[in-house]
ChimeraX commands (.cxc) that place a marker at each C-alpha (Angstrom):
marker #1 position 29.33,-33.93,-5.82 radius 0.5
marker #1 position 27.44,-32.03,-3.01 radius 0.5
marker #1 position 28.15,-28.24,-4.22 radius 0.5
marker #1 position 25.68,-26.25,-2.22 radius 0.5
marker #1 position 22.58,-26.15,-0.13 radius 0.5
marker #1 position 18.97,-23.47,-1.95 radius 0.5
marker #1 position 18.91,-20.24,0.06 radius 0.5
marker #1 position 16.12,-19.14,-2.16 radius 0.5
marker #1 position 13.06,-20.31,-4.19 radius 0.5
marker #1 position 11.17,-17.69,-6.41 radius 0.5
marker #1 position 7.38,-18.21,-8.72 radius 0.5
marker #1 position 6.52,-15.69,-10.63 radius 0.5
marker #1 position 2.72,-16.61,-11.65 radius 0.5
marker #1 position 2.46,-13.27,-13.91 radius 0.5
marker #1 position 5.60,-12.98,-16.43 radius 0.5
marker #1 position 7.10,-9.60,-14.94 radius 0.5
marker #1 position 5.04,-8.64,-12.36 radius 0.5
marker #1 position 6.66,-9.05,-9.25 radius 0.5
marker #1 position 7.43,-13.02,-7.90 radius 0.5
marker #1 position 6.58,-14.94,-4.77 radius 0.5
marker #1 position 9.01,-16.28,-2.11 radius 0.5
marker #1 position 8.45,-19.71,-1.16 radius 0.5
marker #1 position 10.34,-22.59,1.15 radius 0.5
marker #1 position 9.46,-25.07,-1.44 radius 0.5
marker #1 position 7.15,-25.61,-4.49 radius 0.5
marker #1 position 7.11,-28.71,-6.61 radius 0.5
marker #1 position 9.52,-28.64,-10.13 radius 0.5
marker #1 position 7.67,-30.26,-13.16 radius 0.5
marker #1 position 8.40,-30.47,-16.84 radius 0.5
marker #1 position 7.39,-27.12,-17.58 radius 0.5
marker #1 position 9.39,-25.40,-14.46 radius 0.5
marker #1 position 8.00,-24.41,-10.85 radius 0.5
marker #1 position 4.60,-25.29,-10.92 radius 0.5
marker #1 position 2.61,-22.08,-11.48 radius 0.5
marker #1 position 5.56,-20.12,-13.06 radius 0.5
marker #1 position 5.04,-17.61,-15.69 radius 0.5
marker #1 position 1.89,-19.57,-16.35 radius 0.5
marker #1 position 0.10,-15.87,-17.39 radius 0.5
marker #1 position 1.75,-13.02,-19.01 radius 0.5
marker #1 position -0.37,-9.97,-20.78 radius 0.5
marker #1 position -0.01,-9.97,-24.87 radius 0.5
marker #1 position 0.70,-6.86,-26.56 radius 0.5
marker #1 position -2.19,-7.45,-29.10 radius 0.5
marker #1 position -0.84,-5.33,-31.88 radius 0.5
marker #1 position 2.32,-6.91,-31.81 radius 0.5
marker #1 position 2.71,-10.37,-34.06 radius 0.5
marker #1 position 6.20,-11.00,-33.38 radius 0.5
marker #1 position 6.95,-14.45,-31.54 radius 0.5
marker #1 position 7.95,-12.46,-28.15 radius 0.5
marker #1 position 4.51,-9.77,-28.08 radius 0.5
marker #1 position 4.24,-10.00,-24.00 radius 0.5
marker #1 position 4.75,-6.77,-22.15 radius 0.5
marker #1 position 7.74,-6.46,-20.21 radius 0.5
marker #1 position 9.34,-4.76,-17.54 radius 0.5
marker #1 position 11.49,-3.54,-20.13 radius 0.5
marker #1 position 8.55,-1.74,-21.74 radius 0.5
marker #1 position 6.58,-0.80,-18.59 radius 0.5
marker #1 position 8.96,-0.75,-16.16 radius 0.5
marker #1 position 6.13,-0.31,-13.31 radius 0.5
marker #1 position 5.19,-4.01,-14.31 radius 0.5
marker #1 position 7.35,-5.59,-11.46 radius 0.5
marker #1 position 5.62,-3.43,-8.77 radius 0.5
marker #1 position 2.30,-5.05,-9.36 radius 0.5
marker #1 position 2.29,-8.08,-7.00 radius 0.5
marker #1 position 0.34,-11.60,-7.21 radius 0.5
marker #1 position -1.72,-12.31,-4.06 radius 0.5
marker #1 position -3.96,-14.80,-2.62 radius 0.5
marker #1 position -3.30,-18.19,-3.65 radius 0.5
marker #1 position -0.36,-17.14,-5.94 radius 0.5
marker #1 position 1.38,-17.66,-2.17 radius 0.5
marker #1 position 0.17,-21.07,-1.68 radius 0.5
marker #1 position 2.13,-24.09,-2.82 radius 0.5
marker #1 position 1.35,-25.16,-5.69 radius 0.5
marker #1 position -1.37,-22.25,-7.28 radius 0.5
marker #1 position -2.51,-19.72,-8.91 radius 0.5
marker #1 position -2.92,-16.19,-8.20 radius 0.5
marker #1 position -6.38,-14.49,-7.46 radius 0.5
marker #1 position -5.66,-11.13,-7.42 radius 0.5
marker #1 position -3.30,-8.76,-8.16 radius 0.5
marker #1 position -1.72,-5.67,-5.39 radius 0.5
marker #1 position -1.13,-2.82,-8.16 radius 0.5
marker #1 position 1.39,-0.50,-6.89 radius 0.5
marker #1 position -1.07,2.29,-5.53 radius 0.5
marker #1 position -1.98,-0.65,-3.22 radius 0.5
marker #1 position -5.82,-1.38,-4.85 radius 0.5
marker #1 position -6.30,-5.11,-4.86 radius 0.5
marker #1 position -7.58,-5.95,-8.23 radius 0.5
marker #1 position -8.60,-9.18,-10.09 radius 0.5
marker #1 position -6.07,-10.95,-12.30 radius 0.5
marker #1 position -8.50,-11.88,-15.29 radius 0.5
marker #1 position -10.69,-9.00,-14.60 radius 0.5
marker #1 position -11.38,-5.68,-17.42 radius 0.5
marker #1 position -10.00,-2.81,-14.37 radius 0.5
marker #1 position -6.68,-4.42,-14.48 radius 0.5
marker #1 position -6.06,-5.23,-18.27 radius 0.5
marker #1 position -7.44,-1.33,-19.04 radius 0.5
marker #1 position -5.12,-0.19,-16.64 radius 0.5
marker #1 position -2.20,-1.84,-17.78 radius 0.5
marker #1 position -3.08,-0.95,-21.32 radius 0.5
marker #1 position -3.42,2.84,-20.82 radius 0.5
marker #1 position -0.20,2.58,-18.48 radius 0.5
marker #1 position 1.86,0.94,-21.95 radius 0.5
marker #1 position -0.26,3.06,-24.10 radius 0.5
marker #1 position -1.51,0.04,-26.59 radius 0.5
marker #1 position -3.81,-2.66,-25.66 radius 0.5
marker #1 position -2.61,-5.88,-24.01 radius 0.5
marker #1 position -4.44,-9.00,-22.72 radius 0.5
marker #1 position -4.42,-11.60,-20.45 radius 0.5
marker #1 position -3.23,-15.13,-21.69 radius 0.5
marker #1 position -2.74,-18.05,-20.23 radius 0.5
marker #1 position -0.30,-21.32,-21.07 radius 0.5
marker #1 position 0.36,-24.21,-19.24 radius 0.5
marker #1 position 3.33,-25.05,-20.07 radius 0.5
marker #1 position 4.50,-21.39,-19.47 radius 0.5
marker #1 position 5.67,-18.53,-20.94 radius 0.5
marker #1 position 9.71,-18.67,-20.80 radius 0.5
marker #1 position 12.41,-15.94,-22.01 radius 0.5
marker #1 position 14.66,-19.05,-22.69 radius 0.5
marker #1 position 13.87,-22.10,-20.09 radius 0.5
marker #1 position 11.57,-22.81,-17.59 radius 0.5
marker #1 position 14.20,-23.08,-15.17 radius 0.5
marker #1 position 16.85,-20.47,-14.03 radius 0.5
marker #1 position 19.73,-20.88,-11.06 radius 0.5
marker #1 position 22.19,-18.25,-9.71 radius 0.5
marker #1 position 24.35,-18.49,-7.03 radius 0.5
marker #1 position 24.52,-15.80,-4.09 radius 0.5
marker #1 position 28.07,-15.32,-5.35 radius 0.5
marker #1 position 27.60,-14.39,-8.54 radius 0.5
marker #1 position 24.85,-11.94,-6.92 radius 0.5
marker #1 position 27.62,-10.37,-4.51 radius 0.5
marker #1 position 30.40,-9.95,-7.02 radius 0.5
marker #1 position 27.64,-7.96,-9.28 radius 0.5
marker #1 position 27.00,-6.36,-6.22 radius 0.5
marker #1 position 30.61,-5.49,-5.07 radius 0.5
marker #1 position 30.98,-4.03,-9.08 radius 0.5
marker #1 position 28.43,-1.98,-9.16 radius 0.5
marker #1 position 28.64,0.45,-5.49 radius 0.5
marker #1 position 25.61,-0.64,-4.42 radius 0.5
marker #1 position 23.56,-3.46,-2.41 radius 0.5
marker #1 position 22.02,-5.47,-4.80 radius 0.5
marker #1 position 17.83,-7.32,-4.34 radius 0.5
marker #1 position 18.47,-11.06,-5.35 radius 0.5
marker #1 position 15.04,-9.98,-7.04 radius 0.5
marker #1 position 16.15,-8.12,-9.72 radius 0.5
marker #1 position 17.79,-10.95,-11.11 radius 0.5
marker #1 position 14.40,-12.92,-10.85 radius 0.5
marker #1 position 15.83,-16.43,-10.43 radius 0.5
marker #1 position 13.75,-19.78,-9.65 radius 0.5
marker #1 position 16.71,-21.16,-7.68 radius 0.5
marker #1 position 19.04,-19.33,-5.35 radius 0.5
marker #1 position 22.01,-21.84,-4.47 radius 0.5
marker #1 position 25.31,-20.68,-1.65 radius 0.5
marker #1 position 27.93,-22.61,-2.84 radius 0.5
marker #1 position 30.57,-24.02,-0.57 radius 0.5
marker #1 position 33.47,-22.73,-2.91 radius 0.5
marker #1 position 31.75,-19.09,-2.95 radius 0.5
marker #1 position 33.23,-18.65,-6.96 radius 0.5
marker #1 position 31.00,-16.11,-8.71 radius 0.5
marker #1 position 30.13,-16.81,-12.41 radius 0.5
marker #1 position 31.34,-20.84,-11.04 radius 0.5
marker #1 position 27.73,-21.57,-12.45 radius 0.5
marker #1 position 29.05,-21.29,-15.93 radius 0.5
marker #1 position 31.05,-24.57,-15.52 radius 0.5
marker #1 position 27.68,-26.28,-14.37 radius 0.5
marker #1 position 26.91,-26.36,-18.79 radius 0.5
marker #1 position 26.36,-29.48,-20.07 radius 0.5
marker #1 position 26.38,-31.13,-16.81 radius 0.5
marker #1 position 23.21,-32.11,-14.38 radius 0.5
marker #1 position 21.75,-30.67,-11.02 radius 0.5
marker #1 position 19.57,-32.53,-8.27 radius 0.5
marker #1 position 18.82,-31.48,-5.44 radius 0.5
marker #1 position 17.54,-33.16,-1.65 radius 0.5
marker #1 position 19.18,-36.40,-3.03 radius 0.5
marker #1 position 21.75,-36.87,-6.24 radius 0.5
marker #1 position 20.27,-39.60,-7.53 radius 0.5
marker #1 position 16.09,-39.21,-6.46 radius 0.5
marker #1 position 15.38,-35.95,-6.02 radius 0.5
marker #1 position 14.37,-33.51,-8.66 radius 0.5
marker #1 position 16.99,-32.68,-11.25 radius 0.5
marker #1 position 17.67,-30.53,-14.22 radius 0.5
marker #1 position 20.14,-30.62,-17.23 radius 0.5
marker #1 position 21.89,-27.40,-17.08 radius 0.5
marker #1 position 21.64,-25.87,-20.65 radius 0.5
marker #1 position 22.69,-22.28,-20.97 radius 0.5
marker #1 position 24.57,-19.18,-19.42 radius 0.5
marker #1 position 21.94,-16.33,-18.71 radius 0.5
marker #1 position 22.22,-13.56,-20.54 radius 0.5
marker #1 position 20.93,-10.65,-18.52 radius 0.5
marker #1 position 19.13,-8.03,-20.13 radius 0.5
marker #1 position 17.95,-4.54,-18.51 radius 0.5
marker #1 position 15.65,-5.99,-16.26 radius 0.5
marker #1 position 18.59,-6.73,-13.16 radius 0.5
marker #1 position 18.67,-2.57,-13.58 radius 0.5
marker #1 position 15.12,-1.89,-12.11 radius 0.5
marker #1 position 14.94,-2.04,-8.30 radius 0.5
marker #1 position 12.07,-3.91,-7.54 radius 0.5
marker #1 position 10.70,-1.85,-4.92 radius 0.5
marker #1 position 10.79,1.32,-6.80 radius 0.5
marker #1 position 10.86,0.34,-10.11 radius 0.5
marker #1 position 13.87,2.94,-10.70 radius 0.5
marker #1 position 16.58,2.01,-13.32 radius 0.5
marker #1 position 20.04,2.31,-12.49 radius 0.5
marker #1 position 22.21,1.49,-15.15 radius 0.5
marker #1 position 25.60,0.29,-13.17 radius 0.5
marker #1 position 24.08,-2.85,-12.33 radius 0.5
marker #1 position 23.96,-4.34,-16.05 radius 0.5
marker #1 position 27.38,-2.17,-16.86 radius 0.5
marker #1 position 28.72,-4.38,-14.02 radius 0.5
marker #1 position 27.69,-7.66,-15.66 radius 0.5
marker #1 position 29.08,-6.66,-18.86 radius 0.5
marker #1 position 32.52,-6.19,-17.44 radius 0.5
marker #1 position 32.28,-9.26,-15.52 radius 0.5
marker #1 position 31.48,-11.69,-17.42 radius 0.5
marker #1 position 29.75,-10.73,-20.81 radius 0.5
marker #1 position 26.59,-9.63,-19.43 radius 0.5
marker #1 position 26.06,-13.81,-18.23 radius 0.5
marker #1 position 24.64,-14.32,-14.85 radius 0.5
marker #1 position 23.33,-17.42,-13.01 radius 0.5
marker #1 position 22.10,-20.64,-16.05 radius 0.5
marker #1 position 18.81,-21.97,-17.55 radius 0.5
marker #1 position 18.40,-25.28,-17.37 radius 0.5
marker #1 position 16.45,-28.40,-18.47 radius 0.5
marker #1 position 13.75,-30.41,-16.27 radius 0.5
marker #1 position 14.65,-33.61,-16.16 radius 0.5
marker #1 position 13.44,-35.25,-12.81 radius 0.5
marker #1 position 10.64,-33.82,-11.03 radius 0.5
marker #1 position 9.81,-33.24,-7.15 radius 0.5
marker #1 position 9.84,-31.00,-4.61 radius 0.5
marker #1 position 12.75,-28.31,-4.28 radius 0.5
marker #1 position 12.95,-26.23,-0.96 radius 0.5
marker #1 position 15.20,-24.16,1.35 radius 0.5
marker #1 position 17.58,-26.28,2.87 radius 0.5
marker #1 position 18.34,-28.95,0.29 radius 0.5
marker #1 position 21.79,-29.85,-0.96 radius 0.5
marker #1 position 22.53,-29.58,-4.03 radius 0.5
marker #1 position 24.64,-32.08,-6.13 radius 0.5
marker #1 position 26.75,-31.35,-9.34 radius 0.5
marker #1 position 26.77,-34.36,-12.00 radius 0.5
marker #1 position 29.20,-34.40,-14.98 radius 0.5
marker #1 position 28.06,-35.60,-17.78 radius 0.5
marker link #1:1,2 radius 0.2
marker link #1:2,3 radius 0.2
marker link #1:3,4 radius 0.2
marker link #1:4,5 radius 0.2
marker link #1:5,6 radius 0.2
marker link #1:6,7 radius 0.2
marker link #1:7,8 radius 0.2
marker link #1:8,9 radius 0.2
marker link #1:9,10 radius 0.2
marker link #1:10,11 radius 0.2
marker link #1:11,12 radius 0.2
marker link #1:12,13 radius 0.2
marker link #1:13,14 radius 0.2
marker link #1:14,15 radius 0.2
marker link #1:15,16 radius 0.2
marker link #1:16,17 radius 0.2
marker link #1:17,18 radius 0.2
marker link #1:18,19 radius 0.2
marker link #1:19,20 radius 0.2
marker link #1:20,21 radius 0.2
marker link #1:21,22 radius 0.2
marker link #1:22,23 radius 0.2
marker link #1:23,24 radius 0.2
marker link #1:24,25 radius 0.2
marker link #1:25,26 radius 0.2
marker link #1:26,27 radius 0.2
marker link #1:27,28 radius 0.2
marker link #1:28,29 radius 0.2
marker link #1:29,30 radius 0.2
marker link #1:30,31 radius 0.2
marker link #1:31,32 radius 0.2
marker link #1:32,33 radius 0.2
marker link #1:33,34 radius 0.2
marker link #1:34,35 radius 0.2
marker link #1:35,36 radius 0.2
marker link #1:36,37 radius 0.2
marker link #1:37,38 radius 0.2
marker link #1:38,39 radius 0.2
marker link #1:39,40 radius 0.2
marker link #1:40,41 radius 0.2
marker link #1:41,42 radius 0.2
marker link #1:42,43 radius 0.2
marker link #1:43,44 radius 0.2
marker link #1:44,45 radius 0.2
marker link #1:45,46 radius 0.2
marker link #1:46,47 radius 0.2
marker link #1:47,48 radius 0.2
marker link #1:48,49 radius 0.2
marker link #1:49,50 radius 0.2
marker link #1:50,51 radius 0.2
marker link #1:51,52 radius 0.2
marker link #1:52,53 radius 0.2
marker link #1:53,54 radius 0.2
marker link #1:54,55 radius 0.2
marker link #1:55,56 radius 0.2
marker link #1:56,57 radius 0.2
marker link #1:57,58 radius 0.2
marker link #1:58,59 radius 0.2
marker link #1:59,60 radius 0.2
marker link #1:60,61 radius 0.2
marker link #1:61,62 radius 0.2
marker link #1:62,63 radius 0.2
marker link #1:63,64 radius 0.2
marker link #1:64,65 radius 0.2
marker link #1:65,66 radius 0.2
marker link #1:66,67 radius 0.2
marker link #1:67,68 radius 0.2
marker link #1:68,69 radius 0.2
marker link #1:69,70 radius 0.2
marker link #1:70,71 radius 0.2
marker link #1:71,72 radius 0.2
marker link #1:72,73 radius 0.2
marker link #1:73,74 radius 0.2
marker link #1:74,75 radius 0.2
marker link #1:75,76 radius 0.2
marker link #1:76,77 radius 0.2
marker link #1:77,78 radius 0.2
marker link #1:78,79 radius 0.2
marker link #1:79,80 radius 0.2
marker link #1:80,81 radius 0.2
marker link #1:81,82 radius 0.2
marker link #1:82,83 radius 0.2
marker link #1:83,84 radius 0.2
marker link #1:84,85 radius 0.2
marker link #1:85,86 radius 0.2
marker link #1:86,87 radius 0.2
marker link #1:87,88 radius 0.2
marker link #1:88,89 radius 0.2
marker link #1:89,90 radius 0.2
marker link #1:90,91 radius 0.2
marker link #1:91,92 radius 0.2
marker link #1:92,93 radius 0.2
marker link #1:93,94 radius 0.2
marker link #1:94,95 radius 0.2
marker link #1:95,96 radius 0.2
marker link #1:96,97 radius 0.2
marker link #1:97,98 radius 0.2
marker link #1:98,99 radius 0.2
marker link #1:99,100 radius 0.2
marker link #1:100,101 radius 0.2
marker link #1:101,102 radius 0.2
marker link #1:102,103 radius 0.2
marker link #1:103,104 radius 0.2
marker link #1:104,105 radius 0.2
marker link #1:105,106 radius 0.2
marker link #1:106,107 radius 0.2
marker link #1:107,108 radius 0.2
marker link #1:108,109 radius 0.2
marker link #1:109,110 radius 0.2
marker link #1:110,111 radius 0.2
marker link #1:111,112 radius 0.2
marker link #1:112,113 radius 0.2
marker link #1:113,114 radius 0.2
marker link #1:114,115 radius 0.2
marker link #1:115,116 radius 0.2
marker link #1:116,117 radius 0.2
marker link #1:117,118 radius 0.2
marker link #1:118,119 radius 0.2
marker link #1:119,120 radius 0.2
marker link #1:120,121 radius 0.2
marker link #1:121,122 radius 0.2
marker link #1:122,123 radius 0.2
marker link #1:123,124 radius 0.2
marker link #1:124,125 radius 0.2
marker link #1:125,126 radius 0.2
marker link #1:126,127 radius 0.2
marker link #1:127,128 radius 0.2
marker link #1:128,129 radius 0.2
marker link #1:129,130 radius 0.2
marker link #1:130,131 radius 0.2
marker link #1:131,132 radius 0.2
marker link #1:132,133 radius 0.2
marker link #1:133,134 radius 0.2
marker link #1:134,135 radius 0.2
marker link #1:135,136 radius 0.2
marker link #1:136,137 radius 0.2
marker link #1:137,138 radius 0.2
marker link #1:138,139 radius 0.2
marker link #1:139,140 radius 0.2
marker link #1:140,141 radius 0.2
marker link #1:141,142 radius 0.2
marker link #1:142,143 radius 0.2
marker link #1:143,144 radius 0.2
marker link #1:144,145 radius 0.2
marker link #1:145,146 radius 0.2
marker link #1:146,147 radius 0.2
marker link #1:147,148 radius 0.2
marker link #1:148,149 radius 0.2
marker link #1:149,150 radius 0.2
marker link #1:150,151 radius 0.2
marker link #1:151,152 radius 0.2
marker link #1:152,153 radius 0.2
marker link #1:153,154 radius 0.2
marker link #1:154,155 radius 0.2
marker link #1:155,156 radius 0.2
marker link #1:156,157 radius 0.2
marker link #1:157,158 radius 0.2
marker link #1:158,159 radius 0.2
marker link #1:159,160 radius 0.2
marker link #1:160,161 radius 0.2
marker link #1:161,162 radius 0.2
marker link #1:162,163 radius 0.2
marker link #1:163,164 radius 0.2
marker link #1:164,165 radius 0.2
marker link #1:165,166 radius 0.2
marker link #1:166,167 radius 0.2
marker link #1:167,168 radius 0.2
marker link #1:168,169 radius 0.2
marker link #1:169,170 radius 0.2
marker link #1:170,171 radius 0.2
marker link #1:171,172 radius 0.2
marker link #1:172,173 radius 0.2
marker link #1:173,174 radius 0.2
marker link #1:174,175 radius 0.2
marker link #1:175,176 radius 0.2
marker link #1:176,177 radius 0.2
marker link #1:177,178 radius 0.2
marker link #1:178,179 radius 0.2
marker link #1:179,180 radius 0.2
marker link #1:180,181 radius 0.2
marker link #1:181,182 radius 0.2
marker link #1:182,183 radius 0.2
marker link #1:183,184 radius 0.2
marker link #1:184,185 radius 0.2
marker link #1:185,186 radius 0.2
marker link #1:186,187 radius 0.2
marker link #1:187,188 radius 0.2
marker link #1:188,189 radius 0.2
marker link #1:189,190 radius 0.2
marker link #1:190,191 radius 0.2
marker link #1:191,192 radius 0.2
marker link #1:192,193 radius 0.2
marker link #1:193,194 radius 0.2
marker link #1:194,195 radius 0.2
marker link #1:195,196 radius 0.2
marker link #1:196,197 radius 0.2
marker link #1:197,198 radius 0.2
marker link #1:198,199 radius 0.2
marker link #1:199,200 radius 0.2
marker link #1:200,201 radius 0.2
marker link #1:201,202 radius 0.2
marker link #1:202,203 radius 0.2
marker link #1:203,204 radius 0.2
marker link #1:204,205 radius 0.2
marker link #1:205,206 radius 0.2
marker link #1:206,207 radius 0.2
marker link #1:207,208 radius 0.2
marker link #1:208,209 radius 0.2
marker link #1:209,210 radius 0.2
marker link #1:210,211 radius 0.2
marker link #1:211,212 radius 0.2
marker link #1:212,213 radius 0.2
marker link #1:213,214 radius 0.2
marker link #1:214,215 radius 0.2
marker link #1:215,216 radius 0.2
marker link #1:216,217 radius 0.2
marker link #1:217,218 radius 0.2
marker link #1:218,219 radius 0.2
marker link #1:219,220 radius 0.2
marker link #1:220,221 radius 0.2
marker link #1:221,222 radius 0.2
marker link #1:222,223 radius 0.2
marker link #1:223,224 radius 0.2
marker link #1:224,225 radius 0.2
marker link #1:225,226 radius 0.2
marker link #1:226,227 radius 0.2
marker link #1:227,228 radius 0.2
marker link #1:228,229 radius 0.2
marker link #1:229,230 radius 0.2
marker link #1:230,231 radius 0.2
marker link #1:231,232 radius 0.2
marker link #1:232,233 radius 0.2
marker link #1:233,234 radius 0.2
marker link #1:234,235 radius 0.2
marker link #1:235,236 radius 0.2
marker link #1:236,237 radius 0.2
marker link #1:237,238 radius 0.2
marker link #1:238,239 radius 0.2
marker link #1:239,240 radius 0.2
view
C-alpha cells in the first residue's frame, strides 16, 4: 500500500562530515551512490571500527564536502573547513588539521562498498522527527538524524517505522521502483545531540529519543532493487 512521499534525500560522502541534500540519487546495491565512501581512519586503532566520527570530534560535522559531491552521482573534490577554507579531500593539509584536532594521526580511506555503522541505507519519517522535537522542547534540524531518505507518511504516526521491520519499501512505483528490505531499528548515538550548524551538544535530544522509543528513531534497510530515488516519489510498503 502507498504510505507516503519522499521529502528528503541526503548523501554523506565523508563519514561524519556534513551531508549533501539532493533532489535525487541513484540507489545502488551499497546504498546511495557516493554515500560514506570516504572516512578518516584513526591509524592507531586496531578495532573493527577505527573511523574518526563526530562522537569523538564533534567539529567534524562542520566540514562540508563541496564540488563534485553536489553533482548527481559524484565524489567530493574538496572540503570546506569550519573556518571557510577549502582544502583538497585527499590533501595533506586536511589530514594534518584533523589529526591535530583529534590529537592523534588519521588517514583518509576509501571503500567502494561504503563504511556504514549498521546497514547501507537509513529512512526516517517526519512524524518521528517532530515527536522527538516536541519531547525535547527545542526545534530540531532534520540533519541531526543523518537520514538517507526522509518520508512524510500519510498517517503521521511517530515511530511508525518500527512496524516496517520485516517488510519492504519501494519508491516511485510499487513493483518496478528501487526498493529495500527494512531490517532493524536505528538505535541513536550522541550524534543527534549535535547541532549541524554549530556542533554544540544538547543532551535533551537523545534523552527525548530514549524516553519516547528506547532511543530508536528511524530504520535501516538492505537494498533489494536498484534505481533512482527522488523527492516527491510515492513510498509503498509491502508486507512480506
